RODO-2510 file (C-alpha; in nm, 4 decimals, decimal comma):
residues 319
     n   res          X          Y          Z
     1     k     1,0722    -3,3383     1,0668
     2     e     1,4385    -3,1629     1,0992
     3     i     1,4009    -2,9665     0,7795
     4     g     1,0259    -2,8381     0,9573
     5     i     0,7904    -2,9959     0,6834
     6     y     0,6428    -3,2264     0,9433
     7     k     0,5701    -3,1290     1,3489
     8     d     0,4100    -3,2719     1,5822
     9     g     0,0955    -3,3955     1,5348
    10     d     0,0419    -3,3324     1,1687
    11     e    -0,0968    -3,6187     0,9684
    12     t     0,0389    -3,7756     0,7089
    13     l    -0,1492    -3,9467     0,3932
    14     n    -0,0409    -4,2125     0,0935
    15     g    -0,2009    -4,2460    -0,1922
    16     v    -0,4155    -4,5063    -0,1114
    17     e    -0,5771    -4,3827     0,1749
    18     v    -0,6286    -4,0346    -0,0090
    19     e    -0,8101    -4,2997    -0,2590
    20     a    -1,0336    -4,5016    -0,0208
    21     m    -1,1749    -4,1040     0,0698
    22     s    -1,4687    -3,9270    -0,0228
    23     d    -1,3988    -3,5532    -0,1345
    24     e    -1,5827    -3,4259     0,2235
    25     e    -1,2912    -3,6638     0,4346
    26     l    -1,0222    -3,4955     0,2422
    27     i    -1,1200    -3,1213     0,2471
    28     k    -1,1572    -3,2207     0,6575
    29     h    -0,7608    -3,3534     0,6155
    30     v    -0,5327    -3,1539     0,4510
    31     p    -0,5241    -2,8754     0,7020
    32     n    -0,4077    -3,1068     0,9193
    33     t    -0,1734    -3,3511     0,6582
    34     s     0,1670    -3,1969     0,5672
    35     v     0,2757    -3,5009     0,3859
    36     y     0,1358    -3,7074     0,1184
    37     a     0,3488    -4,0348    -0,0191
    38     r     0,2713    -4,2093    -0,3278
    39     v    -0,0374    -3,9880    -0,4741
    40     s    -0,0973    -4,0329    -0,8540
    41     p    -0,2058    -3,7291    -1,0507
    42     e    -0,5571    -3,7513    -0,9893
    43     h    -0,4702    -3,7527    -0,5941
    44     k    -0,2750    -3,4038    -0,6576
    45     i    -0,5525    -3,2356    -0,8321
    46     r    -0,8374    -3,3570    -0,5578
    47     i    -0,5635    -3,2300    -0,3001
    48     i    -0,5129    -2,9168    -0,4350
    49     s    -0,9330    -2,9025    -0,5150
    50     a    -1,0156    -2,9291    -0,1054
    51     w    -0,7669    -2,6359    -0,0417
    52     q    -0,9609    -2,4434    -0,3384
    53     k    -1,2450    -2,5730    -0,1396
    54     l    -1,1790    -2,4200     0,2104
    55     g    -1,1252    -2,0870     0,0365
    56     k    -0,7574    -2,0825     0,0503
    57     i    -0,5376    -1,9301    -0,2652
    58     c    -0,3397    -2,3121    -0,3294
    59     a     0,0156    -2,2997    -0,4977
    60     m     0,1930    -2,6648    -0,7316
    61     t     0,5529    -2,6980    -0,7509
    62     g     0,6456    -2,9488    -1,0074
    63     d     0,9240    -3,1090    -1,2464
    64     g     0,7467    -3,4162    -1,4312
    65     v     0,4925    -3,5184    -1,6467
    66     n     0,2523    -3,6259    -1,4141
    67     d     0,2198    -3,2943    -1,1975
    68     a     0,1693    -3,1222    -1,5361
    69     p    -0,2756    -3,1768    -1,4215
    70     a    -0,1904    -3,0095    -1,1094
    71     l     0,0465    -2,7466    -1,2184
    72     k    -0,2605    -2,6689    -1,4317
    73     k    -0,5366    -2,7100    -1,1717
    74     a    -0,3501    -2,4578    -0,8938
    75     d    -0,3560    -2,1034    -0,8613
    76     v    -0,0147    -2,0478    -0,9355
    77     g     0,1741    -2,3185    -1,0751
    78     i     0,5186    -2,3587    -1,0175
    79     a     0,7763    -2,5422    -1,2683
    80     m     1,1675    -2,6258    -1,2325
    81     g     1,3226    -2,4252    -1,5177
    82     i     1,6378    -2,6752    -1,5318
    83     t     1,5076    -3,0208    -1,4355
    84     g     1,1774    -2,9343    -1,5389
    85     t     0,9620    -3,0956    -1,8218
    86     e     0,8394    -2,8948    -2,1105
    87     v     0,5117    -3,0144    -2,0483
    88     s     0,5513    -2,8931    -1,6830
    89     k     0,6515    -2,6070    -1,7683
    90     d     0,3807    -2,5146    -2,0558
    91     a     0,1033    -2,5799    -1,7716
    92     a     0,2901    -2,3906    -1,5052
    93     s     0,2425    -2,0089    -1,4406
    94     m     0,5602    -1,9844    -1,2697
    95     i     0,9400    -2,1250    -1,3767
    96     l     1,1965    -2,1113    -1,1243
    97     t     1,4908    -2,1099    -1,3438
    98     d     1,7548    -2,1611    -1,0713
    99     d     1,5167    -2,4328    -0,9148
   100     n     1,5438    -2,3385    -0,6345
   101     f     1,2705    -2,2983    -0,3635
   102     s     1,4081    -1,9847    -0,1618
   103     t     1,3035    -1,8270    -0,4753
   104     i     0,9258    -1,9054    -0,4516
   105     i     0,9698    -1,7071    -0,1157
   106     k     1,1277    -1,3592    -0,2479
   107     s     0,8605    -1,4218    -0,5110
   108     v     0,6035    -1,3780    -0,2062
   109     v     0,8096    -1,0897    -0,0282
   110     t     0,7720    -0,8716    -0,4009
   111     g     0,4299    -0,9650    -0,4704
   112     r     0,3092    -0,8814    -0,1348
   113     n     0,5368    -0,5400    -0,1476
   114     l     0,4016    -0,4137    -0,4428
   115     y     0,0594    -0,4990    -0,3311
   116     a     0,1329    -0,3257    -0,0317
   117     n     0,2928    -0,0254    -0,1898
   118     i    -0,0546    -0,0123    -0,3936
   119     k    -0,2276     0,0148    -0,1481
   120     n    -0,0153     0,2934     0,0567
   121     s    -0,0111     0,4942    -0,2598
   122     i    -0,3916     0,5050    -0,2800
   123     r    -0,4274     0,5663     0,0912
   124     f    -0,1744     0,8828     0,0301
   125     l    -0,4427     0,9900    -0,2772
   126     l    -0,7953     0,9441    -0,1431
   127     s    -0,6432     1,0989     0,1915
   128     g    -0,5322     1,3442     0,0249
   129     n    -0,8393     1,4414    -0,1738
   130     t    -1,0630     1,3710     0,0834
   131     a    -0,8393     1,6844     0,3016
   132     g    -0,9454     1,8928    -0,0246
   133     i    -1,2944     1,7708    -0,0508
   134     l    -1,3809     1,8387     0,3513
   135     a    -1,2326     2,2140     0,3256
   136     v    -1,4324     2,3030    -0,0147
   137     f    -1,7680     2,1294     0,1430
   138     y    -1,7103     2,2875     0,5122
   139     a    -1,6092     2,6271     0,3312
   140     s    -1,9464     2,5889     0,1410
   141     l    -2,1129     2,5259     0,4537
   142     m    -2,0107     2,8118     0,6740
   143     g    -2,0936     3,0620     0,3414
   144     l    -1,6987     3,1323     0,3555
   145     p    -1,5602     3,2629     0,0219
   146     v    -1,3660     3,0174    -0,2336
   147     i    -1,0958     2,9152    -0,0960
   148     f    -0,9216     2,6916    -0,3797
   149     a    -0,8937     2,8946    -0,6882
   150     p    -0,8772     2,6492    -1,0253
   151     v    -0,5342     2,6936    -1,0494
   152     h    -0,4650     2,5903    -0,6681
   153     l    -0,6410     2,2496    -0,7501
   154     l    -0,4367     2,1941    -1,1282
   155     f    -0,1382     2,2812    -0,8771
   156     i    -0,2538     2,0589    -0,6472
   157     n    -0,2787     1,7742    -0,8371
   158     l    -0,0311     1,7827    -1,0901
   159     l     0,2395     1,8482    -0,7681
   160     t     0,1149     1,6580    -0,4470
   161     d    -0,0889     1,3657    -0,6687
   162     s     0,2168     1,2810    -0,8885
   163     l     0,5478     1,2823    -0,7335
   164     p     0,4770     1,1623    -0,3747
   165     a     0,2706     0,8780    -0,4848
   166     i     0,5197     0,7227    -0,7199
   167     a     0,8032     0,7820    -0,4620
   168     i     0,5510     0,5402    -0,2399
   169     g     0,5186     0,2480    -0,5494
   170     m     0,8883     0,3000    -0,5106
   171     e     0,9658     0,1809    -0,1291
   172     p     1,1525    -0,0915    -0,0434
   173     s     1,0220    -0,4576     0,0965
   174     h     1,1414    -0,3744     0,4682
   175     g     1,1324    -0,7464     0,5445
   176     d     0,8025    -0,7818     0,7786
   177     v     0,5457    -0,8550     0,5062
   178     l     0,5989    -1,2366     0,5619
   179     n     0,4768    -1,1661     0,9325
   180     e     0,1442    -1,0430     0,7848
   181     k    -0,1467    -1,3165     0,7642
   182     p    -0,1823    -1,4238     0,3588
   183     r    -0,5106    -1,1494     0,2940
   184     e    -0,8440    -1,3668     0,1574
   185     a    -0,9393    -1,4188    -0,2031
   186     d    -1,2097    -1,2069    -0,1927
   187     a    -1,0586    -0,9245     0,0217
   188     p    -1,1042    -0,5629    -0,1255
   189     l    -0,8503    -0,3762    -0,1460
   190     l    -1,0461    -0,0428     0,0078
   191     d    -1,1182    -0,2441     0,2997
   192     k    -1,2518    -0,0678     0,6531
   193     k    -0,9295    -0,0341     0,8233
   194     l    -0,7856     0,1030     0,5053
   195     s    -1,1075     0,3668     0,4771
   196     s    -1,0929     0,4786     0,8480
   197     r    -0,7526     0,5989     0,8076
   198     i    -0,8331     0,7549     0,4692
   199     l    -1,1112     0,9594     0,6255
   200     m    -0,9143     1,0363     0,9665
   201     e    -0,5584     1,1429     0,7757
   202     g    -0,7932     1,3552     0,5311
   203     l    -0,9661     1,5282     0,8017
   204     l    -0,6851     1,5944     0,9893
   205     i    -0,5003     1,7679     0,6582
   206     a    -0,8431     1,9493     0,6347
   207     i    -0,8767     2,0703     0,9733
   208     v    -0,5427     2,2332     0,9685
   209     t    -0,5765     2,3886     0,5595
   210     m    -0,9189     2,5759     0,7177
   211     i    -0,6868     2,6665     1,0556
   212     a    -0,4344     2,8545     0,7623
   213     f    -0,7124     2,9684     0,5917
   214     y    -0,8598     3,1528     0,8964
   215     l    -0,5255     3,3072     0,9772
   216     g    -0,5253     3,4778     0,6633
   217     y    -0,9067     3,5471     0,6386
   218     s    -0,9201     3,7217     1,0008
   219     k    -0,7277     4,0554     0,8805
   220     g    -1,0156     4,0946     0,5922
   221     n    -0,8160     3,9494     0,3220
   222     a    -0,9815     3,6316     0,1789
   223     a    -0,6720     3,5904    -0,1051
   224     l    -0,4909     3,5910     0,2089
   225     g    -0,6962     3,3146     0,3757
   226     s    -0,7105     3,1362     0,0258
   227     t    -0,2849     3,1508    -0,0628
   228     m    -0,2245     3,0090     0,2978
   229     a    -0,4878     2,6971     0,2639
   230     f    -0,3751     2,5975    -0,0561
   231     s     0,0094     2,6462     0,0342
   232     t    -0,0733     2,4676     0,3434
   233     l    -0,2695     2,1939     0,1848
   234     c     0,0324     2,1044    -0,0705
   235     l     0,3024     2,1182     0,1874
   236     g     0,1122     1,9159     0,4227
   237     r     0,0468     1,6778     0,1959
   238     l     0,3989     1,6379     0,0816
   239     f     0,4619     1,5552     0,4405
   240     h     0,1408     1,2809     0,4109
   241     g     0,3921     1,1124     0,1541
   242     f     0,5878     1,0213     0,4653
   243     s     0,3358     0,8747     0,6474
   244     c     0,2185     0,6715     0,3351
   245     r     0,5256     0,4537     0,3089
   246     g     0,4066     0,1856     0,5385
   247     n     0,2262     0,0799     0,8728
   248     g     0,5937     0,1693     1,0921
   249     s     0,7231     0,5144     1,1639
   250     i     0,9018     0,6968     0,9692
   251     f     1,2284     0,6193     1,2228
   252     k     1,0971     0,2406     1,1722
   253     l     1,1407     0,2158     0,8090
   254     g     1,3941     0,4237     0,7933
   255     i     1,4303     0,7826     0,6733
   256     i     1,6670     0,7723     0,3876
   257     s     1,5816     0,3562     0,3193
   258     n     1,3482     0,5560     0,0387
   259     m     1,5675     0,8405    -0,1583
   260     f     1,2867     0,8736    -0,3750
   261     s     1,0326     1,0392    -0,0688
   262     i     1,3063     1,2664     0,0206
   263     y     1,3423     1,3485    -0,3734
   264     a     1,0087     1,3886    -0,4473
   265     f     0,9539     1,5890    -0,1082
   266     v     1,2146     1,8372    -0,1980
   267     l     1,1481     1,8492    -0,5420
   268     g     0,7836     1,9689    -0,4531
   269     a     0,8580     2,1429    -0,1915
   270     i     1,0964     2,3965    -0,4139
   271     l     0,8069     2,4097    -0,6654
   272     l     0,5700     2,5125    -0,4020
   273     y     0,7896     2,7796    -0,2591
   274     v     0,8676     2,9636    -0,6372
   275     v     0,5215     3,0042    -0,6862
   276     l     0,4696     3,1922    -0,3552
   277     l     0,8183     3,3851    -0,3762
   278     v     0,8318     3,4827    -0,7267
   279     p     0,6393     3,7867    -0,7519
   280     s     0,5868     3,7694    -1,1066
   281     l     0,3708     3,3905    -1,0788
   282     h     0,1807     3,5353    -0,7769
   283     e    -0,0802     3,6709    -1,0497
   284     m    -0,0874     3,3868    -1,2684
   285     f    -0,1307     3,1341    -0,9824
   286     a    -0,3606     3,3618    -0,7654
   287     i    -0,1022     3,3767    -0,4640
   288     a    -0,0898     3,6902    -0,2208
   289     d     0,1393     3,8454    -0,0653
   290     l     0,2797     3,6334     0,2239
   291     t     0,4875     3,7862     0,5448
   292     g     0,7364     3,5467     0,7142
   293     k     0,4545     3,5068     0,9806
   294     n     0,2701     3,3439     0,7480
   295     f     0,5286     3,1486     0,6274
   296     l     0,5928     3,0379     0,9929
   297     e     0,2285     2,9171     1,0340
   298     i     0,2052     2,7842     0,7040
   299     n     0,5074     2,5004     0,7548
   300     v     0,4156     2,4536     1,1604
   301     l     0,0455     2,3752     1,0341
   302     a     0,1464     2,1616     0,7449
   303     f     0,3831     1,9298     0,9375
   304     i     0,1295     1,9063     1,2621
   305     p    -0,0799     1,6147     1,1037
   306     t     0,2496     1,4249     1,0185
   307     l     0,3359     1,4610     1,3516
   308     i     0,0153     1,3322     1,4861
   309     i    -0,0110     1,0303     1,2411
   310     q     0,3702     0,9661     1,3134
   311     i     0,3471     0,9670     1,7086
   312     l     0,0286     0,7311     1,6759
   313     k     0,2042     0,4674     1,4767
   314     f     0,4868     0,4640     1,7349
   315     i     0,2603     0,3918     1,9864
   316     k     0,1129     0,1210     1,7935
   317     y     0,3627    -0,0689     1,5638
   318     d     0,6988     0,0477     1,6891
   319     r     0,6611    -0,0130     2,0223
***
């Protein structure tokens, strides 16, 4: 009780009591039972099976020969690397080389952080591509000129689909992953919450992209409109990489806690501006000449979706 295994209201069961129970009765008791005493290898398998029938992911730690069947049955069998028998190590899916139970917690943090980074990378990629798709669809629907040349789309895919996504995958754990509830075993990667975020963020970026296009196209120059739309989408997606690092705002996560995201943004912005500012590259990348005002409009519009998302994150998570 002093170390937190047993709490008031918990049940305890011994091997004789487990033996007398049917599988259905055991399933009813395991959610409230925190201590099992003098149980046999067969009892351990039944306890694990009861948890699994409740739809839970079950882990089992053990070091002896009698633990091997349960280690094999569990979703995650964890054997002791120093004191554990060879049989238990062979049956386990994971071995604690230091025999330290706190290492399990570190493993859970690492695993959850990897999963979160994968979801955030998917969120970044799909929301950015959604923005491009919505912009092209709107232009087609309204009978506007083609807003992106093929080389623009290639540049967007090579630049903004790669660097920020890799940086997001390198995001360190911020210590809050253990506060999240465990996800269900059959929970889809692309759930309703993530899908709505992708659509909302993609729509924001698409709106500022089309505004940039209209600003250039209103001067009777379709090439200028296309260049401004391309530049805004590229830069907007580079900014959006910061918003996809985690649930909290950039200030809660730490601006410099993931330097890879800063490197990705700086390198991406440099490559974009090289294309926009070097006249010899304009024909190759279908770029029109931009004025200082155009550059200001592009930068402001590209930053607006990230600003809105960061404000919403601050209100919802940081507070």
